[in-house]
N, C-alpha and C positions, 0 to 999 in steps of 0.2 A: 535415787539411782534408778528409778523405774524406767525413766526415758533414756537410758544409757545403753550403749553397745561397746563392747571391748573385743578387740581382735588380737589373739595372742599369735604372733608369728615367729619364725625363727628356723633355723635348720632342724632337720629331723633329729630327735633325741635331745633337743634343748630343754625339754621339760614342760612343754605346752599342755600336754594331756595330764601330766601329773599335777602341775600347779593350777591349772584352770578350774577343776572343780573344788579345790581348797579356796582359792580366790572367790569363786562364785558363792560358796557357803559363807565366808567372812564378809562379802559385800552384799549378800542378800539377793543374788542374781542367778538366772537360770544358765545352765551350762550346756553347751553343745560341742562335740568334737566332730569336725567337718568329716574326716575320714570315716569314723564309726557310723555317721548318718548316711554316707554314701554307701557303706557296706550293707546297712539295714535296707535302704532303698533297692540296691541292686542285688541283694542276697548272695553276694560274692565278696571275698576279702580284696583289698586293694591290689595285692599281688595277682590274684586271679583276674581282677579287671584289667590290669596291664597286660597280662599275658593272652587273655582271650579277646579282649576288645581294643586294647592299645591305649596309649597315653592320651591321644587326641580326645577319644571317647570319654576317658576319666575327666579330663579337664573341662569338657563341656558339662558333664553331670555336676562337677565341682562348682563351676560358675553358676549354674542354674540354682543349685541348692544355697550357695552363699547369697545370692540375690534374694531368695525367699527368707532366709534367716535374717538378712539385713532389715527387713521390714518389722521384725519383732522388737519389742522393747525390754530393757532389763535383762540383757543377756551377756554372757562371755562365750566367744567361739574360739576354740582351738583350731587353727588352720594346718593344713598340710605344709611341709617345708616350701614347696614351689608354688603354692596358691597365690601368693602375693604378685608374682610376675606374669601370670597367664591371663589372657583376655583383658577385660577391664576391670579385674578384681581389685586392683589397688585403688582405683577411683570409687568403686563401690564402697569399700571400707572407710576411705578418707572421708567421703561425704557423710557417711552415716553413723560414725563413731570415732574411737580412739584406737590407734594401733600401738601395741606394745611388742617390742622386739626382745626376744629372749636370746641373748648372744652367748655363744660358746667358742672357745678357741679350737682350731682345727685339730690340735693334738688330743684334746678331750673328746672331740667328735669322733676321731678314729677309735679311741679306747671304747666308746659307746656302740659304735657301729660294726666293729670288726668281727663279731660273731652273730650278727642279726641277719636272718634270712627273710624276715618279713618287710624288708624295705626295697622295693623294686629297682631303685637306682643303684643299689649296692649288692643286691642278691647275687649277680655273677661273680663279683669280686670274692664274696664270702664262699660261695660254692666251689670256685676254682682255686681257693686258697691262696690268692694273689698276695704278693708282698705289701708291706706297709706304704712303700712308695706309691704304688697304684691307687690305694685308698686315699692317701693324701693328696695326690694329683687330682683325683675326682672331687674330693672335698673342696679343695681350693678353687677349682673350676666352677663348681656350683656356687660357692660363696661369692666369687667374683661376679657371676652373672646376677645374683640376687642383691648384691651389696648396695646398689643405687636405691632400691625400694627399701631394704631393711634400714638404711640410714635416714629415710624420711619418716620413720616411725615417731609417734609422739612421745614415747618414753623408751629408753633402752635399758635393760637390766641384764647384767652379766650373770649367767647361771653356772660358771665355772665354779667347781669347789674351792673354796678358800678357807684359811684358818679361822677367819672372822665370820664368813657367811652372811648372807642376807635372809632375814626371816620373812615369813609369809605376812606378817604383821606390818613389817616396814614396806614391803611391796605394795600391799593394800592401801597404805597411807599415801604412797606415791601416786597411785592410781586415782584415789579420792582427790589428791591435789590437782590432777589434770582436769578433773570435772569442775573443780572450784575456781580454776583460773578464769579470768575474764577474757573471753575470746574476741 
């Protein structure tokens, strides 16, 4: 797995930052959370970057850092929810590794986002105590914009809570299967 690059994509709160380090440990890879790396580099939180420098600036930093990380081997990178659709990020990922989409239903996304003020694209809705409909409309709009990219992932894993659930071991085996397929 040393020459492998795995990109975890999906909507915010889909489990990328939680699942990523666990998978990296199981698979013997190094883990990077793209948003945390940006925060370290800029010495600001993602929310502060959006507020002080704007989304365009954030996306430029994100793309540059993604391109640098894509040169490394044996890594798992947790992407920001919108990373996949900006600039030429999708092509960078598709050419250099495998993309895994962590899929969550809009209803579960709402439950996970409704009280979070650390998500720039939802902060206003939380602070203004907007109704569920407003959250759902924004979630669906963003999902619609990203759907074409998410659906091109090499593997889709539904991370909604279910009675059966999917274990990290099963996910790791699916990922290993991706790399063992003959391309």
